[in-house]
N, C-alpha and C positions, 0 to 999 in steps of 0.2 A: 402832550401827553392826548390819548384820544379816549375819552371815557364817555361819550354821551352815543349814543345809537337809537336811530329814527326806525321804526317797525309797522308801514303799514299796515293793516291788518281790517281794512274795510270793504271790501268787497266781500259781495255776494255768493261766490263760490258755485255757481251754474251748474258744473261739470258731477257737483255731487248732490242736485236736488235730486229727488225731495227731500233728503235725509238735512241739507243746508236751510232749508228751511225755515227749521229750527234750532239746529247745532250747529255753530259754525265752525270753515272745514279747520281754520286752526286749531280747533278745540278735537276734533275726530281723533282719536286714539290709537298711538304707535307701541303697541299690547300694553303697557298701562300707564303711561303716560300723554299728554295729548301733543300733535307737532309742535303745537307756539313753544311745552316745557323745553323743548330743543333748541330750538332756538335761540331762546332767551339763558338756556345755560351755557352756549357758546360765547354766548355775547360778555357775562360773566366771568366764563375762565378766560377772557379775552383781556380783562383788565377796565371794562365797561361799568362806569355807577350808575349811573341816566339813561334809563332806558323810556322812551316817549314814543305808546304807542297812537297811532291815527286811527281812530274806530269809527262806530256808527252805530245807528241805533239796537241794531241788534246784534252787537258784539258785547253784551255786559256779560257775560260768560268769563268772557277773557279776563276781565279789569278783576272778578269776584275767585277767580283762579290765583291769582298772585298774591293776595287779600288775606289777612288771617280770620279763619273761621274758630269764632272761639265756642261757639255750641258744639261742635264734631269735636274741637279739641277736648271738650269736656268725655261727651260718651265716649271716646276713644281711651281716653286715662281713666274711665269708670270698666271698661271692659279689658284695662290691662295693655292695651294696645299703643305702646309707647314709643315703639317703633315707626309707628305708626302718624302717629304725631308730631314726630320731630321731623319729620320728611314731609311733610306739608306746611309745616309752620316755617323752616327755614326757607323756604322758597322765600317771604316774605324780607327778609333781609338781606335777599341777593344784591338788592341793587336798590335806587329810588325809582318809584313807578310812575307815569306821567298818561296821562290817557286828553286826549284831543280828537274833536269828535269833524269826523269831514262828513258837513251835510248833503254833498249830493255826490257819484261817481264820476269827478273830475282827474282822474286816473291820477299814477304814482308818483308827479310830480306835482300835482295838487297839493296831493296829501302831506310831502318833503314840507311843502311850502307855509302850511298850514303851521305846522311843526316847531317854524324855523328861529320861531321865535323865542324857544325856550333854549336856544342854542347861547355860547356865548361869541362875544366880536372875535369877526377873524377867527374863527374856532374850526378846525378838521373834525368830520363828527363820520361815525360808521353809516350806514343803510341796511338793513337785513329783510329780504323778503318772508312775511312769513309763511311757507309752506314750503322753501327749501332747506331741506335736511340734510346736513352731510356730515358722516361722522369720521373722525380723523384724529389722530395720538395729538397731535397740533390744531386750536382750534382754528381753523380758516381765517374770521376775522383778523386771528392775532398773526397767521401768516400775512396777511397784508398792512397790517401795521407797520412789522418789519419792513415791507416793501416801502410803504409810505414815507417810514421813520430814513429809510437811505434816498430817496429821491425829491422829498417834498411836494410830488407833485400824487393826483388823485388815481386811484389802484384800485380795478375790479377782478375778482375773479372769474377766472373763463377758463371754458370745457371743451374738450374737442368733442364736437358732436355726427353722430351719424346718418350717412342718407340724407331723406327730405323732413325729418326733424330739425335741420339746420333752418327751416323757414317758420321755427316759433323762435327762435331767436335774434338776438342782436345780433352781427357778427362782425367782427375784427377786420381791418388788413392792417398789421405792422410788421415788425420786425423783432427776432430775438435779438438781446441784450446781452442777454446772460438765460444760465439754463433756467427756463419754466418763466422769467420775465421780458413781455414784450412790451416795445415802445408804439402806442398806437399812431395811425396813421388816419383812419377812416372806420366808421363804422356803418352797416348798414345795417336797419330795421327790419326783421323778416321778411329778408330777400327770397327770392324763387333760388331752387337747391343753383340751377346754372350761371346764376348771377350771383354766388355768395361767393366773395373775398376769400375765404378758408372756411376752414372747418369748426373754428376758432369760435363758442358760441360765449356770451355773457349770461353769469348767471347770478343768483339774486344774493349777493354779499357786494359790498364796495367801501371806500373810503372816500368822501366826497368834503376835497375842499372848498373854501368862499368864492375860488374864481366859479366854478361849476354852478355854486347857489345863486350868482351873480349873473348867470345865464340861463339859468333855470328863472328867473322872474322875468326874461325879457322873452320866454317862449310864448307865441299864441295857441289858440285850441287847435286841435287838428282834426281832420274830417272826423271823428269820432267824435269829437267834442270835449278833448281829453287832453291834458300839457302831460309829455311823458318826459323822464328822467335824462334817457337814453338820446333824445333828442339836443338837450343839455350840452350831455357829455359830445355827442357829434362836433355842436360848435364851436365848444372847449380844445378838444383835438387840432383844430384849425390855427391855435393862436398857441397854444401851452403844452408841454409836455403832460402825458396821458399815458398810462401803463395796463396792461392787463398781465393778468397772473396765474399761469397752468397751475392750480392749488394741486395738494394732496388729500385725499380722500375721499368715499364713496358720500355718491349724492345721489336724494332721492327725490322727484320733484313729486311733493305731496300735495299737490295742486292738481292732478289729476289721478284717477282711482286705481290707474296699474303700478301709478311710481309709488301711491299711498301703500297699494297689497306687498308690491316688494318689500316696503321699509320695513311695513308688520313681518314678512314673513324673514328678512336678514335680522333685526333686531330679536326677535323669539326666540331664532336658531343661539342666539346668544346668553338667549335670556336663564339663568340658574335650575330657575323653575322647574320652565316647559318648555327648555331648548332639548333635549335629546328624547322626548317623545313626541315633540313639532315634528323633528328630524325624520324618524321614524313614519309619521304619518303622511308625510310629502314622499316619501319613498313609495309607502303602499297605496298609495291614492295616485302617484302614476304608474306605476305598475298594471293598478288595475283600469286604467284611462282606456277606454276602447279606438278614442277616433285621433286618427295621425294630424298633429299642429304645429304650423310653419313656427321655426324657431324655438321649438319646444322646449323647456330646460331639462337637461337631463341631468335627476337626481343621484345620479352613483355618485355624482361629484359633487351634492352638497356636504360639507363637512357641518355635525352636531356638536352641541358643545361639548367639550373637553376633549374633541378630537383633533391631535396636530395633521 
């Protein structure tokens, strides 16, 4: 069974500077919960019981978020706000949380290696980036676990990426062997659009087997001075089956401003308290907007909370 997940959160979040100078990007709010809340909740709902964060000195607020806060709970009790107390207290019981420091920014592969000492021998595990929020009926990690249990090999989430955005992703070459499941024959990291072997990009959800972990241990530092998981997967594909799974769900890349804003709008429209009013506001603001923007959202198609 897959019961452990590694979540690297040591990055500086340069796309969100200056805000990320004092607030980790993983703690940026999506309506009333931080980004990392959704990542961890997905893991827990997929059966993960041990969550290993790889952090840096600037990420103590991530640790605090999943800890008990007795003073806050006492104050909420005194004010008769027991529903809030229950909501913040239950998170500490979601899983066993572990925190490991990455002293230098040496890449996602280095982060995984630092956490690997807490894994069981010959044990597959999940890896989730701290900024890929996916809203789906069945948690994506749970979808990946089902593929792993069938093929007993590493598997990662893939998504169709449009246009030049593909240049920001690891891109797979492979064959669809059953609906949504691809056997990967090659991976190119951040190719030029004209060099991409497909439009299927790897997103931040993985089930990793010990074979990939061994390949990761053999990686050398790249030209940026980092060790990357993508290169270990690339080497593993040459020897063993690796699979990509085109998941079901709406993904928001909260590692950039636009993705984070889209996630706030989408989740805000679904929020019981503010969904109706937010939908009306967006329609009004769009109709009042004076400048024609390329690819402008057609707000007449936006559904407010409660609409069918």
